[in-house]
The first five atom37 places (N, CA, C, CB, O) and aatype in JSON, in Angstrom:
{
  "aatype": [12, 17, 19, 15, 14, 15, 0, 1, 7, 10, 7, 19, 0, 5, 1, 10, 10, 6, 0, 10, 6, 0, 1, 0, 11, 6, 0, 7, 19, 7, 1, 10, 1, 10, 3, 16, 2, 1, 16, 10, 16, 6, 0, 1, 15, 10, 18, 10, 1, 2, 7, 18, 11, 6, 9, 0, 0, 18, 2, 3, 2, 14, 18, 0, 3, 13, 17, 13, 6, 11, 1, 10],
  "atom_mask": [
    [1, 1, 1, 1, 1],
    [1, 1, 1, 1, 1],
    [1, 1, 1, 1, 1],
    [1, 1, 1, 1, 1],
    [1, 1, 1, 1, 1],
    [1, 1, 1, 1, 1],
    [1, 1, 1, 1, 1],
    [1, 1, 1, 1, 1],
    [1, 1, 1, 0, 1],
    [1, 1, 1, 1, 1],
    [1, 1, 1, 0, 1],
    [1, 1, 1, 1, 1],
    [1, 1, 1, 1, 1],
    [1, 1, 1, 1, 1],
    [1, 1, 1, 1, 1],
    [1, 1, 1, 1, 1],
    [1, 1, 1, 1, 1],
    [1, 1, 1, 1, 1],
    [1, 1, 1, 1, 1],
    [1, 1, 1, 1, 1],
    [1, 1, 1, 1, 1],
    [1, 1, 1, 1, 1],
    [1, 1, 1, 1, 1],
    [1, 1, 1, 1, 1],
    [1, 1, 1, 1, 1],
    [1, 1, 1, 1, 1],
    [1, 1, 1, 1, 1],
    [1, 1, 1, 0, 1],
    [1, 1, 1, 1, 1],
    [1, 1, 1, 0, 1],
    [1, 1, 1, 1, 1],
    [1, 1, 1, 1, 1],
    [1, 1, 1, 1, 1],
    [1, 1, 1, 1, 1],
    [1, 1, 1, 1, 1],
    [1, 1, 1, 1, 1],
    [1, 1, 1, 1, 1],
    [1, 1, 1, 1, 1],
    [1, 1, 1, 1, 1],
    [1, 1, 1, 1, 1],
    [1, 1, 1, 1, 1],
    [1, 1, 1, 1, 1],
    [1, 1, 1, 1, 1],
    [1, 1, 1, 1, 1],
    [1, 1, 1, 1, 1],
    [1, 1, 1, 1, 1],
    [1, 1, 1, 1, 1],
    [1, 1, 1, 1, 1],
    [1, 1, 1, 1, 1],
    [1, 1, 1, 1, 1],
    [1, 1, 1, 0, 1],
    [1, 1, 1, 1, 1],
    [1, 1, 1, 1, 1],
    [1, 1, 1, 1, 1],
    [1, 1, 1, 1, 1],
    [1, 1, 1, 1, 1],
    [1, 1, 1, 1, 1],
    [1, 1, 1, 1, 1],
    [1, 1, 1, 1, 1],
    [1, 1, 1, 1, 1],
    [1, 1, 1, 1, 1],
    [1, 1, 1, 1, 1],
    [1, 1, 1, 1, 1],
    [1, 1, 1, 1, 1],
    [1, 1, 1, 1, 1],
    [1, 1, 1, 1, 1],
    [1, 1, 1, 1, 1],
    [1, 1, 1, 1, 1],
    [1, 1, 1, 1, 1],
    [1, 1, 1, 1, 1],
    [1, 1, 1, 1, 1],
    [1, 1, 1, 1, 1]
  ],
  "atom_positions": [
    [[-12.12, 1.46, -3.49], [-11.87, 0.99, -4.39], [-11.46, -0.58, -3.24], [-10.81, 1.95, -5.41], [-11.24, -0.6, -2.03]],
    [[-11.48, -1.57, -4.11], [-11.14, -2.83, -3.6], [-10.79, -3.9, -4.59], [-12.18, -3.27, -2.84], [-11.53, -3.85, -5.57]],
    [[-10.14, -4.6, -4.62], [-9.73, -5.59, -5.52], [-9.42, -6.87, -4.59], [-8.46, -5.08, -6.41], [-8.86, -6.81, -3.49]],
    [[-10.07, -8.46, -5.47], [-10.13, -9.41, -5.16], [-8.88, -9.71, -4.9], [-10.75, -10.03, -5.81], [-8.13, -9.41, -5.83]],
    [[-8.14, -10.42, -3.55], [-6.99, -10.64, -3.06], [-6.45, -11.83, -4.66], [-7.17, -11.32, -1.2], [-5.34, -11.73, -5.17]],
    [[-7.48, -12.81, -5.15], [-6.81, -13.39, -6.11], [-6.75, -12.74, -7.03], [-7.14, -14.4, -6.43], [-6.05, -13.33, -7.85]],
    [[-7.18, -11.56, -7.51], [-6.59, -10.64, -9.07], [-5.81, -9.67, -8.44], [-7.9, -9.72, -10.22], [-6.08, -8.53, -8.83]],
    [[-4.76, -9.76, -7.42], [-3.86, -8.59, -6.6], [-2.41, -8.99, -7.68], [-3.58, -8.97, -4.36], [-1.91, -10.04, -8.09]],
    [[-2.11, -7.48, -7.85], [-0.71, -7.87, -8.41], [-0.67, -8.25, -10.23], [0.0, 0.0, 0.0], [0.22, -8.75, -10.92]],
    [[-1.8, -7.85, -10.52], [-2.16, -8.28, -12.07], [-2.45, -6.96, -12.2], [-3.43, -9.48, -12.54], [-2.1, -6.97, -13.38]],
    [[-2.84, -5.64, -12.0], [-2.59, -4.38, -12.69], [-3.99, -4.12, -12.42], [0.0, 0.0, 0.0], [-4.36, -3.12, -13.03]],
    [[-4.98, -4.71, -11.67], [-6.45, -4.57, -11.77], [-6.75, -2.75, -11.43], [-7.26, -5.78, -10.47], [-7.19, -1.82, -12.11]],
    [[-6.27, -2.9, -10.08], [-6.16, -1.44, -9.78], [-5.97, -0.36, -10.41], [-5.48, -1.27, -9.17], [-6.78, 0.57, -10.4]],
    [[-4.49, -0.34, -11.24], [-4.14, 0.69, -11.93], [-4.96, 0.68, -13.14], [-2.78, 0.7, -12.17], [-5.14, 1.61, -13.92]],
    [[-5.43, -0.54, -13.18], [-6.69, 0.04, -14.58], [-7.76, 0.24, -14.13], [-7.14, -0.95, -15.84], [-8.52, 0.68, -14.99]],
    [[-8.3, 0.1, -13.0], [-9.65, 0.77, -12.24], [-9.46, 2.32, -12.18], [-9.86, 0.19, -10.55], [-10.24, 3.15, -12.66]],
    [[-8.35, 2.57, -11.55], [-8.18, 3.59, -11.05], [-8.15, 5.03, -12.24], [-6.97, 3.26, -10.24], [-8.6, 6.14, -11.97]],
    [[-7.44, 4.58, -13.72], [-7.55, 5.34, -14.89], [-8.36, 5.52, -15.57], [-6.99, 5.15, -15.54], [-8.42, 6.45, -16.38]],
    [[-9.64, 4.19, -15.3], [-11.03, 4.24, -15.83], [-11.13, 5.14, -14.82], [-12.07, 2.93, -15.94], [-11.07, 6.3, -15.25]],
    [[-11.25, 5.07, -13.74], [-11.88, 6.38, -12.81], [-11.5, 7.81, -13.28], [-11.3, 6.31, -11.2], [-12.26, 8.77, -13.17]],
    [[-10.47, 7.85, -13.71], [-9.71, 8.82, -13.45], [-10.35, 9.78, -15.08], [-7.86, 8.22, -13.2], [-10.81, 10.91, -15.23]],
    [[-10.09, 8.76, -15.93], [-10.89, 9.27, -17.54], [-12.24, 9.51, -17.32], [-10.91, 8.06, -18.86], [-12.62, 10.5, -17.94]],
    [[-13.26, 8.86, -16.53], [-14.61, 9.58, -16.64], [-14.91, 10.47, -15.79], [-15.63, 8.82, -16.59], [-15.95, 11.13, -15.84]],
    [[-13.89, 10.59, -14.78], [-13.84, 11.86, -14.03], [-13.6, 13.15, -15.09], [-12.59, 11.74, -12.89], [-14.28, 14.12, -15.4]],
    [[-12.59, 12.76, -15.38], [-12.33, 13.97, -16.58], [-13.51, 14.08, -18.04], [-10.58, 13.56, -17.32], [-13.79, 15.26, -18.2]],
    [[-13.86, 13.63, -18.56], [-14.65, 13.13, -19.22], [-15.84, 14.05, -18.83], [-14.69, 11.71, -19.04], [-16.42, 14.71, -19.69]],
    [[-16.25, 14.08, -17.34], [-17.66, 14.21, -16.73], [-17.29, 15.81, -16.75], [-18.1, 13.29, -15.03], [-18.16, 16.67, -16.61]],
    [[-16.02, 16.1, -16.91], [-15.66, 17.92, -15.85], [-15.37, 18.02, -14.74], [0.0, 0.0, 0.0], [-15.55, 19.11, -14.2]],
    [[-14.78, 16.86, -13.93], [-14.45, 16.8, -12.52], [-13.03, 17.67, -12.99], [-14.32, 15.04, -11.67], [-12.64, 17.64, -14.16]],
    [[-12.28, 18.47, -11.87], [-11.61, 18.95, -11.84], [-10.52, 18.34, -11.16], [0.0, 0.0, 0.0], [-9.38, 18.35, -11.63]],
    [[-10.85, 17.69, -9.84], [-9.86, 16.87, -8.7], [-10.68, 15.94, -8.01], [-9.13, 17.86, -7.49], [-11.81, 16.13, -7.54]],
    [[-9.99, 14.93, -8.01], [-10.72, 13.46, -7.41], [-9.59, 13.5, -5.95], [-10.49, 11.58, -8.82], [-8.37, 13.66, -5.96]],
    [[-10.59, 13.28, -4.66], [-10.09, 13.14, -3.55], [-10.37, 11.81, -2.82], [-10.46, 14.18, -2.9], [-11.41, 11.16, -2.88]],
    [[-9.07, 11.48, -2.0], [-9.64, 10.12, -1.29], [-9.18, 9.74, -0.25], [-9.54, 9.01, -1.94], [-8.05, 10.24, -0.23]],
    [[-9.35, 9.11, 0.75], [-8.52, 8.62, 1.64], [-8.41, 7.47, 1.55], [-8.74, 8.86, 2.71], [-9.01, 6.76, 0.74]],
    [[-7.08, 6.87, 2.96], [-7.13, 5.66, 2.82], [-6.6, 5.3, 4.36], [-6.33, 5.17, 1.52], [-6.66, 6.21, 5.19]],
    [[-6.19, 4.27, 4.67], [-5.97, 3.71, 5.87], [-4.38, 3.08, 5.93], [-7.11, 2.64, 6.08], [-3.83, 2.58, 4.95]],
    [[-3.86, 3.19, 7.0], [-2.3, 3.02, 7.34], [-2.37, 1.75, 6.64], [-1.71, 2.98, 9.09], [-1.61, 1.61, 5.68]],
    [[-3.21, 0.72, 6.99], [-2.96, -0.65, 6.66], [-2.76, -1.27, 5.25], [-3.92, -1.25, 7.16], [-2.21, -2.28, 4.81]],
    [[-3.59, 0.02, 4.63], [-3.11, -0.35, 2.98], [-2.18, 0.29, 2.26], [-4.11, -0.2, 2.05], [-2.38, 1.22, 1.49]],
    [[-1.17, -0.23, 2.52], [-0.08, 0.13, 1.84], [0.22, 0.3, 0.44], [0.61, -0.52, 2.16], [1.06, 1.05, -0.04]],
    [[-0.55, -0.48, -0.16], [-0.35, -0.67, -1.65], [-1.46, -0.27, -2.24], [-0.04, -2.04, -2.11], [-1.74, -0.51, -3.42]],
    [[-2.23, 0.41, -1.4], [-3.17, 1.51, -2.15], [-2.45, 2.89, -2.04], [-4.77, 1.63, -1.42], [-2.11, 3.7, -2.9]],
    [[-2.35, 2.89, -0.78], [-1.2, 4.34, -0.55], [0.14, 4.39, -1.6], [-0.38, 4.25, 1.25], [0.5, 5.52, -1.95]],
    [[0.69, 3.52, -1.97], [1.72, 3.62, -2.91], [0.95, 3.59, -4.29], [2.81, 2.45, -2.72], [1.7, 3.85, -5.23]],
    [[-0.45, 3.33, -4.67], [-0.75, 3.56, -5.99], [-0.88, 4.59, -6.31], [-1.6, 3.09, -6.42], [-0.53, 5.15, -7.34]],
    [[-1.84, 5.25, -4.71], [-2.24, 7.01, -5.34], [-0.89, 7.65, -5.43], [-3.32, 8.19, -4.11], [-0.75, 8.56, -6.25]],
    [[0.25, 7.22, -4.6], [1.25, 8.29, -5.11], [2.05, 7.96, -6.44], [2.33, 8.54, -3.98], [2.63, 8.74, -7.19]],
    [[1.95, 6.95, -6.51], [2.7, 6.63, -7.92], [1.7, 7.41, -8.98], [2.83, 4.72, -8.3], [2.23, 7.85, -10.01]],
    [[0.26, 7.61, -8.8], [-0.13, 8.24, -10.08], [-0.14, 9.53, -10.14], [-1.29, 7.91, -10.5], [-0.42, 10.04, -11.23]],
    [[0.13, 10.31, -9.13], [0.03, 11.6, -8.76], [-0.75, 12.42, -7.73], [0.0, 0.0, 0.0], [-1.23, 13.56, -7.69]],
    [[-0.69, 11.47, -7.01], [-1.92, 11.94, -5.95], [-1.12, 12.48, -5.52], [-2.85, 11.1, -4.98], [0.02, 12.18, -5.89]],
    [[-1.33, 13.62, -4.45], [-0.79, 14.23, -3.03], [-1.13, 14.49, -1.77], [-0.54, 15.1, -3.12], [-2.16, 15.13, -1.56]],
    [[-0.67, 14.24, -1.17], [-1.08, 13.82, 0.33], [-1.75, 15.32, 1.07], [0.54, 13.19, 1.3], [-0.87, 16.12, 1.36]],
    [[-3.22, 15.79, 1.42], [-3.12, 16.64, 1.79], [-3.67, 16.63, 3.14], [-3.45, 17.33, 1.0], [-3.67, 15.62, 3.84]],
    [[-4.27, 18.1, 3.61], [-4.88, 17.73, 4.98], [-6.36, 17.07, 5.13], [-4.92, 19.01, 5.75], [-7.25, 17.35, 4.32]],
    [[-6.61, 15.99, 6.46], [-7.73, 16.06, 6.01], [-8.96, 16.62, 5.77], [-7.84, 15.64, 6.21], [-9.17, 17.72, 6.28]],
    [[-10.04, 15.96, 4.92], [-10.89, 16.93, 4.58], [-12.43, 16.26, 4.67], [-10.45, 17.48, 3.12], [-13.41, 16.64, 4.02]],
    [[-12.41, 14.91, 5.87], [-13.4, 14.39, 6.21], [-13.43, 14.16, 7.83], [-13.51, 13.28, 5.39], [-12.6, 14.49, 8.67]],
    [[-14.47, 13.6, 7.96], [-14.1, 12.48, 9.47], [-14.25, 11.58, 9.85], [-14.35, 12.55, 10.4], [-14.71, 11.11, 10.89]],
    [[-13.7, 11.12, 8.67], [-13.6, 9.37, 8.46], [-12.76, 8.77, 9.8], [-12.56, 8.88, 6.79], [-11.54, 8.87, 9.86]],
    [[-13.41, 8.24, 10.68], [-12.68, 7.63, 11.75], [-11.67, 6.44, 11.37], [-13.69, 7.14, 12.73], [-10.85, 6.01, 12.19]],
    [[-11.79, 5.93, 10.02], [-11.01, 4.6, 9.68], [-9.72, 5.2, 8.61], [-12.23, 3.29, 8.78], [-8.83, 4.51, 8.11]],
    [[-9.97, 6.95, 8.41], [-8.99, 7.43, 7.32], [-7.2, 8.07, 7.95], [-10.0, 8.85, 6.5], [-6.95, 9.12, 8.55]],
    [[-6.68, 7.48, 7.72], [-4.98, 8.01, 8.32], [-4.6, 8.77, 7.07], [-3.55, 6.51, 8.71], [-3.77, 9.67, 7.22]],
    [[-5.08, 8.56, 5.86], [-4.14, 9.65, 4.79], [-5.24, 10.03, 4.19], [-2.87, 9.05, 3.61], [-6.32, 9.44, 4.17]],
    [[-4.86, 11.39, 3.51], [-5.9, 11.87, 2.59], [-5.3, 12.52, 1.14], [-6.75, 13.0, 3.4], [-4.63, 13.55, 1.21]],
    [[-5.51, 12.0, 0.07], [-4.92, 12.45, -1.07], [-5.74, 13.16, -2.19], [-4.31, 11.39, -1.57], [-6.96, 13.07, -2.2]],
    [[-4.95, 13.97, -3.29], [-6.04, 15.03, -3.91], [-5.24, 14.88, -5.49], [-6.07, 17.01, -3.02], [-4.03, 14.98, -5.67]],
    [[-5.87, 14.74, -6.12], [-5.25, 14.71, -7.84], [-5.75, 15.58, -8.87], [-5.52, 13.36, -8.56], [-6.76, 15.18, -9.44]],
    [[-5.18, 16.91, -9.32], [-5.95, 17.65, -10.2], [-6.19, 17.0, -11.31], [-5.44, 18.79, -10.49], [-5.2, 16.44, -11.78]],
    [[-7.22, 16.87, -11.92], [-7.06, 16.45, -13.41], [-6.68, 17.56, -14.52], [-8.41, 15.84, -13.86], [-6.55, 17.24, -15.7]]
  ]
}
């Protein structure tokens, strides 16, 4: 997920995340997983605020520093 710098601070990422979670839940998805990089501090804060829990690495993404999961 990426938000243009000109749209940051307007709640766009929050709304995108909420919409994604709602669609996933409607589709019967039981959990969401994601990864992020240490330089993306705003993204990490967003995920933590929204109930994502840090988990062990689940992929080999060489650019990821943090892995998260949320049960829906």
